[in-house]
C-alpha positions as CSV (number, residue, x, y, z in Angstrom):
1,S,-21.2,3.4,-10.7
2,M,-17.7,4.2,-11.2
3,L,-14.9,4.1,-8.4
4,S,-13.8,7.9,-9.9
5,K,-13.4,10.2,-12.5
6,P,-11.9,8.7,-15.9
7,T,-11.6,11.3,-18.7
8,A,-14.5,10.3,-20.3
9,N,-17.7,8.2,-19.2
10,T,-17.8,5.2,-21.0
11,W,-20.7,3.7,-19.5
12,S,-24.0,2.8,-20.9
13,E,-25.2,0.7,-17.9
14,S,-27.2,3.0,-15.5
15,N,-27.2,0.7,-12.6
16,S,-23.2,0.8,-12.2
17,A,-21.3,3.7,-10.8
18,S,-17.1,4.0,-11.1
19,L,-15.3,4.6,-8.7
20,H,-14.5,8.2,-10.1
21,Q,-16.3,9.8,-13.1
22,T,-17.2,13.1,-14.3
23,Q,-20.9,12.2,-15.1
24,G,-23.1,9.9,-13.1
25,A,-22.7,8.8,-9.6
26,S,-18.8,8.0,-8.3
27,V,-18.4,5.9,-5.3
28,F,-15.1,8.3,-4.2
29,K,-14.5,11.8,-4.4
30,T,-10.9,11.2,-4.7
31,Y,-8.2,9.1,-5.4
32,S,-4.3,9.0,-6.2
33,L,-1.5,6.9,-7.8
34,G,1.0,5.6,-4.8
35,L,4.2,7.4,-4.0
36,S,6.9,7.6,-6.2
37,T,10.2,8.6,-4.9
38,S,12.6,8.3,-7.9
39,R,15.0,7.0,-5.2
40,D,13.5,4.3,-3.5
41,A,17.2,2.7,-2.0
42,W,17.8,5.8,-0.2
43,C,14.0,6.5,0.7
44,Y,13.1,3.2,1.5
45,N,14.5,0.9,4.3
46,Y,13.5,-2.2,6.9
47,S,15.4,0.0,9.5
48,H,14.3,3.1,10.9
49,S,17.8,4.5,11.3
50,A,19.1,3.5,7.8
51,V,16.3,5.4,6.4
52,E,17.3,8.7,8.6
53,T,21.0,8.1,8.3
54,N,20.8,8.0,4.3
55,M,18.7,10.6,3.8
56,R,20.5,12.8,6.6
57,R,23.9,12.2,4.3
58,M,22.4,12.7,1.2
59,I,20.7,16.0,2.2
60,D,24.2,17.3,3.5
61,V,25.8,16.3,0.1
62,Y,22.9,18.1,-1.9
63,N,23.1,21.2,0.5
64,A,27.0,21.4,0.0
65,Q,26.3,21.6,-3.9
66,V,23.9,24.2,-3.6
67,D,26.8,26.4,-1.9
68,Q,29.0,25.5,-4.5
69,V,26.7,26.3,-7.2
70,Q,25.6,29.2,-5.4
71,A,29.3,30.9,-5.0
72,G,30.1,29.8,-8.7
73,V,32.3,27.3,-7.7
74,V,31.0,24.3,-9.6
75,S,28.5,24.5,-12.3
76,L,25.0,22.6,-12.0
77,E,26.4,20.2,-15.0
78,D,29.4,19.4,-12.8
79,A,27.7,18.8,-9.4
80,E,28.6,16.1,-7.3
81,A,27.7,12.8,-9.3
82,D,28.7,10.1,-7.1
83,P,25.7,7.6,-6.9
84,K,27.1,6.4,-3.4
85,L,26.6,9.9,-2.4
86,I,23.7,11.3,-4.1
87,N,20.7,10.1,-6.0
88,W,19.8,13.1,-8.6
89,S,16.4,13.0,-10.2
90,R,14.5,16.0,-12.1
91,G,13.1,17.4,-9.4
92,L,16.5,17.5,-7.4
93,R,18.4,19.2,-10.2
94,K,15.6,21.9,-10.8
95,D,15.7,22.5,-7.1
96,L,19.8,23.0,-7.4
97,S,19.2,25.4,-10.3
98,L,16.7,27.3,-7.9
99,H,19.5,27.1,-4.9
100,K,16.8,25.8,-3.1
101,K,18.3,23.8,0.0
102,H,16.4,21.0,2.2
103,N,16.3,19.9,5.8
104,F,16.0,16.5,7.0
105,R,12.6,16.4,9.3
106,A,12.4,13.5,11.6
107,S,8.2,13.7,11.0
108,G,9.1,12.8,7.2
109,V,10.2,8.9,8.3
110,R,6.8,7.4,7.9
111,L,5.7,3.5,7.7
112,A,4.7,2.3,4.1
113,M,3.6,-0.6,2.7
114,Y,6.0,-0.9,-0.2
115,R,4.8,-4.4,-1.4
116,P,2.0,-6.9,-0.2
117,F,2.6,-7.8,3.6
118,S,5.9,-6.0,3.2
119,K,6.0,-3.0,5.6
120,Q,9.4,-0.6,5.4
121,Y,10.0,2.9,6.8
122,V,9.9,5.8,4.1
123,Y,11.1,9.1,3.8
124,F,7.7,11.2,2.7
125,D,8.7,14.6,1.8
126,R,7.7,16.8,-1.2
127,G,11.3,17.9,-1.9
128,L,12.8,14.9,-1.9
129,N,10.2,12.3,-3.1
130,E,9.7,12.9,-7.1
131,M,5.9,12.6,-6.8
132,V,4.0,12.5,-3.9
133,L,0.8,13.0,-5.6
134,L,-2.4,13.5,-3.4
135,M,-0.7,11.3,-0.8
136,P,-0.6,14.4,1.4
137,S,-4.0,14.8,1.9
138,M,-4.3,11.3,2.8
139,F,-1.8,10.9,5.3
140,P,-0.5,14.4,6.4
141,A,1.0,13.9,9.7
142,P,2.3,10.2,11.1
143,E,-0.9,10.8,13.8
144,H,-3.5,10.9,10.8
145,T,-4.9,7.4,10.4
146,N,-6.7,6.2,7.4
147,V,-7.3,2.6,5.4
148,G,-7.9,2.5,1.6
149,F,-7.7,0.0,-1.0
150,Y,-4.9,-0.2,-3.8
151,V,-5.6,-1.6,-6.8
152,V,-3.5,-2.3,-9.7
153,G,-3.2,0.3,-12.7
154,A,-5.1,0.2,-15.7
155,G,-2.9,-1.3,-18.7
156,S,-0.9,-2.8,-16.5
157,A,0.9,-6.2,-17.4
158,V,-0.2,-8.1,-13.9
159,P,-3.6,-9.6,-13.2
160,F,-6.2,-7.5,-11.6
161,S,-6.2,-7.6,-7.5
162,A,-7.2,-5.2,-4.7
163,I,-5.6,-4.9,-1.2
164,M,-6.6,-2.7,1.8
165,L,-3.7,-0.9,3.5
166,E,-3.5,1.6,6.2
167,D,-0.2,2.5,5.4
168,L,1.4,4.7,2.9
169,P,1.3,3.2,-0.5
170,N,3.9,3.0,-2.8
171,L,3.5,3.3,-6.6
172,H,4.0,-0.5,-7.2
173,V,2.4,-1.9,-4.5
174,T,1.5,-5.1,-6.1
175,G,4.2,-4.8,-8.7
176,A,1.8,-3.0,-11.7
177,G,4.2,-1.8,-14.6
178,S,1.6,1.4,-15.0
179,G,1.4,2.0,-11.1
180,G,-1.8,1.1,-9.0
181,Q,-4.6,3.9,-7.3
182,F,-4.9,4.2,-3.8
183,F,-8.8,5.0,-2.7
184,P,-9.1,6.1,0.9
185,R,-12.0,5.8,3.2
186,W,-10.7,9.5,4.4
187,T,-9.0,12.6,3.3
188,Y,-7.9,15.5,5.3
189,E,-7.7,19.0,4.5
190,K,-5.8,22.1,5.9
191,A,-8.8,24.3,7.5
192,D,-8.7,27.8,7.7
193,V,-9.0,28.5,11.4
194,P,-7.6,31.4,13.1
195,E,-4.6,30.5,15.4
196,G,-5.6,29.6,19.0
197,Q,-9.4,28.9,17.9
198,F,-8.7,24.8,17.9
199,D,-6.4,22.7,20.6
200,L,-6.0,19.2,21.5
201,G,-8.7,16.8,19.9
202,A,-10.9,17.9,17.5
203,S,-12.7,21.2,17.9
204,D,-16.0,22.5,17.3
205,H,-14.8,23.3,14.0
206,G,-14.0,19.8,13.7
207,V,-10.3,20.5,13.3
208,D,-7.3,18.5,15.0
209,K,-4.2,19.8,16.7
210,Y,-2.4,20.0,13.4
211,G,-4.9,22.1,11.9
212,Y,-6.3,19.4,9.8
213,R,-10.3,18.4,9.3
214,K,-11.5,14.9,8.3
215,V,-13.4,14.6,5.2
216,D,-15.3,11.7,4.2
217,N,-13.9,10.0,0.9
218,I,-17.5,8.3,-0.2
219,T,-19.4,11.0,-1.8
220,D,-23.2,12.0,-0.9
221,E,-24.4,11.2,-4.6
222,I,-23.5,7.3,-4.4
223,L,-24.9,6.9,-0.7
224,A,-28.3,8.4,-2.1
225,D,-28.5,6.1,-4.9
226,Y,-27.4,2.8,-2.8
227,Q,-30.1,3.9,0.1
228,S,-32.8,4.5,-2.5
229,Y,-32.3,1.0,-3.9
230,Y,-31.2,-1.0,-0.4
231,G,-33.0,1.1,2.0
232,A,-32.6,4.0,4.4
233,K,-30.2,2.3,6.8
234,V,-27.1,2.1,4.2
235,I,-24.4,3.8,5.4
236,K,-21.0,5.2,3.9
237,D,-18.9,2.5,5.5
238,D,-21.4,-0.1,3.8
239,V,-20.4,1.3,0.4
240,F,-17.2,1.3,1.0
241,Y,-16.8,-2.6,2.4
242,Y,-19.4,-3.4,-0.5
243,V,-16.6,-2.2,-3.1
244,Y,-13.8,-4.3,-1.7
245,G,-16.0,-7.2,-1.1
246,L,-17.3,-7.2,-4.9
247,L,-13.8,-6.8,-6.1
248,H,-12.8,-9.9,-4.7
249,S,-15.9,-11.8,-6.4
250,P,-14.4,-14.1,-9.2
251,D,-17.3,-13.4,-10.9
252,Y,-17.1,-10.0,-11.0
253,R,-13.4,-10.3,-12.2
254,S,-14.3,-12.7,-15.2
255,M,-17.5,-10.3,-16.1
256,Y,-15.5,-7.5,-16.2
257,A,-12.4,-8.8,-17.3
258,A,-12.0,-6.9,-20.4
259,D,-12.7,-3.6,-18.7
260,L,-10.5,-4.0,-15.9
261,T,-7.3,-4.3,-18.4
262,K,-8.4,-0.8,-19.4
263,M,-9.6,1.6,-17.0
264,L,-10.6,2.1,-13.3
265,P,-13.3,-0.6,-12.1
266,R,-17.0,0.1,-12.4
267,I,-19.3,-0.8,-9.7
268,P,-22.5,-2.4,-10.3
269,K,-25.4,-2.9,-8.0
270,V,-26.1,-6.4,-7.2
271,A,-29.6,-7.5,-7.6
272,S,-31.1,-8.1,-3.8
273,T,-30.7,-6.4,-0.6
274,E,-29.9,-9.6,0.9
275,D,-26.8,-10.0,-1.9
276,F,-25.6,-6.3,-0.9
277,H,-25.6,-6.9,3.0
278,V,-23.5,-10.1,2.2
279,F,-21.1,-8.4,0.2
280,V,-20.9,-5.6,2.8
281,A,-20.0,-8.2,5.6
282,M,-17.5,-10.2,3.3
283,G,-15.6,-6.9,2.1
284,Q,-15.6,-5.8,6.3
285,Q,-14.1,-9.2,7.1
286,L,-11.6,-9.3,4.0
287,A,-10.7,-5.8,4.8
288,S,-9.9,-6.7,8.7
289,L,-7.7,-9.7,7.7
290,H,-5.8,-7.7,5.2
291,L,-5.2,-4.7,7.5
292,G,-4.8,-7.1,10.4
293,Y,-2.2,-9.3,9.0
294,E,0.6,-8.8,11.1
295,A,-1.7,-10.0,14.2
296,A,-3.3,-13.1,12.6
297,D,-3.0,-16.3,14.3
298,P,0.2,-18.1,12.8
299,Y,-0.8,-21.3,10.5
300,P,0.3,-24.1,12.2
301,L,3.3,-24.9,9.9
302,T,5.5,-27.9,10.8
303,E,8.9,-26.1,11.6
304,V,12.1,-28.4,10.9
305,I,15.1,-27.6,12.7
306,K,18.5,-29.2,11.7
307,D,20.9,-30.4,14.2
308,G,23.6,-27.8,15.3
309,A,21.6,-24.7,14.6
310,P,22.4,-21.8,16.4
311,A,20.9,-21.5,20.2
312,D,21.0,-17.6,19.9
313,A,17.5,-16.6,18.4
314,V,18.7,-13.5,16.0
315,E,20.7,-15.8,14.5
316,L,18.3,-18.8,14.3
317,Y,15.9,-16.8,12.6
318,R,18.1,-14.5,10.6
319,V,17.1,-14.7,6.8
320,T,19.3,-14.0,3.7
321,K,17.3,-15.2,0.9
322,M,14.0,-17.8,1.3
323,K,13.3,-20.4,-1.6
324,Y,10.6,-23.2,-1.9
325,G,11.5,-27.0,-1.1
326,P,13.3,-29.0,-4.0
327,E,11.6,-29.1,-7.6
328,K,10.0,-26.0,-6.5
329,D,7.8,-27.8,-3.8
330,K,5.4,-24.9,-2.9
331,S,4.5,-27.1,0.5
332,K,7.8,-26.4,1.8
333,L,9.9,-23.0,2.4
334,V,13.4,-23.2,3.0
335,Y,13.7,-20.4,5.2
336,N,17.3,-20.2,6.3
337,P,20.4,-23.1,6.1
338,W,18.8,-24.5,9.6
339,I,15.0,-24.3,9.2
340,T,12.4,-25.3,6.8
341,L,8.7,-24.8,6.9
342,E,6.5,-27.5,5.7
343,R,2.8,-28.4,5.1
344,I,2.0,-25.1,3.6
345,P,-1.4,-25.6,2.2
346,A,-2.2,-25.4,-1.5
347,E,-4.6,-22.6,-0.8
348,T,-2.1,-20.5,0.0
349,H,-1.1,-20.2,-3.4
350,E,-4.4,-19.5,-4.7
351,Y,-4.9,-15.9,-3.3
352,M,-3.0,-13.9,-5.9
353,L,-1.8,-10.5,-5.5
354,G,-0.9,-9.3,-9.2
355,S,1.0,-12.1,-10.5
356,R,2.4,-13.3,-7.1
357,S,1.0,-15.1,-4.2
358,G,1.5,-13.5,-0.7
359,I,4.1,-16.1,0.2
360,D,5.7,-15.1,-3.2
361,W,5.9,-11.7,-2.1
362,L,7.4,-12.5,1.2
363,I,10.0,-14.5,-0.6
364,D,10.6,-11.9,-2.9
365,R,11.0,-9.0,-0.6
366,Y,12.4,-10.7,2.5
367,Q,15.9,-10.8,1.7
368,I,18.8,-8.8,1.9
369,K,19.4,-6.4,-0.7
370,V,21.9,-4.3,-2.0
371,D,21.6,-1.4,-4.5
372,K,24.0,-1.8,-7.0
373,K,24.3,2.0,-7.5
374,S,24.5,3.2,-4.0
375,G,25.7,0.5,-2.1
376,I,23.1,1.0,0.4
377,I,21.9,-2.5,2.2
378,N,17.9,-3.4,2.9
379,D,18.0,-6.0,5.5
380,P,14.6,-7.3,6.7
381,N,16.3,-8.6,9.7
382,D,16.9,-4.8,10.6
383,W,13.1,-4.5,11.2
384,A,13.0,-7.8,13.4
385,A,15.8,-6.5,15.2
386,E,14.8,-2.9,15.8
387,H,11.0,-4.5,16.9
388,A,12.8,-6.5,19.2
389,E,11.0,-9.7,17.4
390,P,13.6,-12.0,16.1
391,R,10.8,-14.4,15.0
392,Y,9.0,-11.8,13.1
393,I,9.7,-12.9,9.5
394,L,9.5,-16.6,10.6
395,D,5.6,-15.6,12.4
396,L,5.0,-13.7,9.2
397,I,5.3,-16.3,7.0
398,K,2.8,-18.4,9.1
399,R,0.3,-15.5,9.4
400,V,0.4,-14.5,6.0
401,T,-0.5,-18.4,5.2
402,T,-3.7,-18.1,7.7
403,V,-4.4,-14.8,5.8
404,S,-4.1,-16.5,2.4
405,V,-6.3,-19.7,3.2
406,R,-9.1,-17.7,5.0
407,T,-9.6,-14.9,2.1
408,V,-9.5,-18.2,-0.3
409,E,-12.3,-19.1,2.1
410,L,-14.4,-16.1,2.1
411,I,-14.1,-15.6,-1.2
412,S,-15.9,-18.8,-1.6
413,Q,-18.8,-17.9,0.2
414,L,-19.3,-14.9,-1.8
415,P,-22.8,-15.0,-3.6
416,K,-23.2,-15.6,-7.4
417,L,-23.1,-12.1,-8.9
418,E,-26.4,-11.0,-9.8
419,I,-26.8,-7.5,-11.2
420,A,-29.6,-5.5,-10.5
421,K,-31.5,-4.6,-14.0
422,L,-32.4,-1.0,-13.7
């Protein structure tokens, strides 16, 4: 079976479903590319208040341009072009030509997974993001929870990987050139229920107080297929976690290596019911490990703190740009001028997400960045400050070390891949 529909059905094996396809069984009803804003420096930030400040400022500048264009004072071509004031995109230029104004919505500031283990706030808005795609059906309101996994895009320059997320995924979570696809466990549809017929909680119509109905995204066809093969007790959650476990199998990745560079993963059935249940259990463990990375036990790395280090926790744990030890010694991480983390186990670097390990991603993302065009600062220390956790980034390194080591351990326990012959 396949995860979901490509343009043509290219499989011959009857035992393999796709994540999505036009013929044969699909695992998922729908999927989507991640969020593409065309103005990440403005829309994303480690600071909730910075996202709000930056977007309010840009919206005010934009609306003033609409007034001036409408009044004939300024032509479309001569609208404000200072990149410190506004970031134009094709969509926003079109809105200007239509004299369409935008309003800042506080509920638009949402949690997002920008890169692996790198949560930021994002301004999620159809008018001010270039492409929201199907994301609004997966995360309609901040209160609508979801989980799903992101896989690198077909034709991507980086190696195949999959990561389970519960926040809005960016188009390039694992840095894939062509953008990756997100396969959610659920979607939400706006219900056609008369006003006043539903209230708090799900009503008889299964509709929540926001007017949405939760829809299972695993197809009935794939469930029936798996039940007929592995027994009537198989449920849709089993199928979901089976896929996640299978996508982590080294045997699977080498067996399907050529396909994985060209198309969405196809999902074969394993020969034995016993192996199926092991993949389900491992998929569940991997998913909860990857989703709960912020709550993982910090790995007992050695913290070496220099004499004369600041007593103030905020200063002591502040990060500007981390790096590995001398001569690229990956068992050490120079956290800041005062702190070095030592005895990072080698397995930490075996768990790869695209072309980087978890720690590589943290080094890449947890540094103070200044956007050249807009001058906007994105400072990961702001996340620690807003959450009143001065040690957040330091502990995150230890937690991601635990997650990486445990992931490598779980992957080594996956059964040898024996495909069912149907």
